C-alpha positions in Angstrom: 0.0 0.0 0.0 2.7 2.5 1.0 4.8 1.6 -2.0 1.9 2.4 -4.4 1.4 5.8 -2.7 5.1 6.6 -2.7 5.6 5.7 -6.4 2.3 7.3 -7.5 3.9 10.5 -8.7 7.5 11.7 -9.2 7.0 14.3 -6.5 5.9 11.6 -4.0 9.0 9.6 -4.8 11.3 12.5 -4.6 10.0 13.5 -1.2 10.5 9.9 0.0 14.0 9.8 -1.3 14.7 13.2 0.4 13.8 11.6 3.7 16.7 9.1 3.3 19.4 11.4 2.0 20.6 12.6 5.5 20.9 9.1 6.9 22.0 6.7 4.1 24.6 6.7 1.3 22.4 5.0 -1.3 18.8 6.0 -1.5 16.4 3.0 -2.0 13.0 3.1 -3.6 10.2 0.7 -2.6 9.3 -2.1 -5.0 5.9 -3.2 -6.0 4.8 -6.8 -5.2 4.2 -9.0 -8.2 1.4 -11.4 -7.2 2.3 -13.9 -10.0 5.6 -14.9 -8.3 5.6 -16.5 -4.8 9.0 -15.2 -3.9 8.2 -11.6 -4.9 6.5 -11.0 -1.5 9.6 -12.1 0.3 11.8 -9.7 -1.8 9.3 -7.0 -1.1 9.4 -7.5 2.6 13.2 -7.8 2.7 13.4 -4.4 1.1 10.5 -2.7 2.9 11.6 -3.6 6.4 14.8 -1.4 6.3 12.7 1.4 4.7 10.1 1.5 7.5 11.8 4.5 9.3 11.7 6.5 6.1 8.2 5.5 5.3 7.0 6.7 8.7 8.9 9.9 8.3 7.4 10.4 4.8 3.9 9.8 6.0 4.3 12.5 8.7 4.5 15.1 5.9 1.1 16.9 5.9 0.8 16.3 2.1 0.7 12.6 2.6 -0.9 12.1 6.1 -4.3 11.4 4.7 
C-alpha cells in the first residue's frame, strides 16, 4: 500500500528519497509486489523492512498524512 502511494507520482517519490538522504549513502526506492511470483513477496518484505523508518517519516508530511 505505501509503495503504491510513494511511487504514485515523481513528487511523492522525490519526497520519499529526500527523507533518506541525510541518513544513508544510497537512496532506495520501494518495490511493488508481483502477485504472479511467490518469492516476490519475500523480496518486497526484505526491502520494505529497512525502509520503515523513512516510510513513517514520509507519512508524517502533511501532504501525505491522509
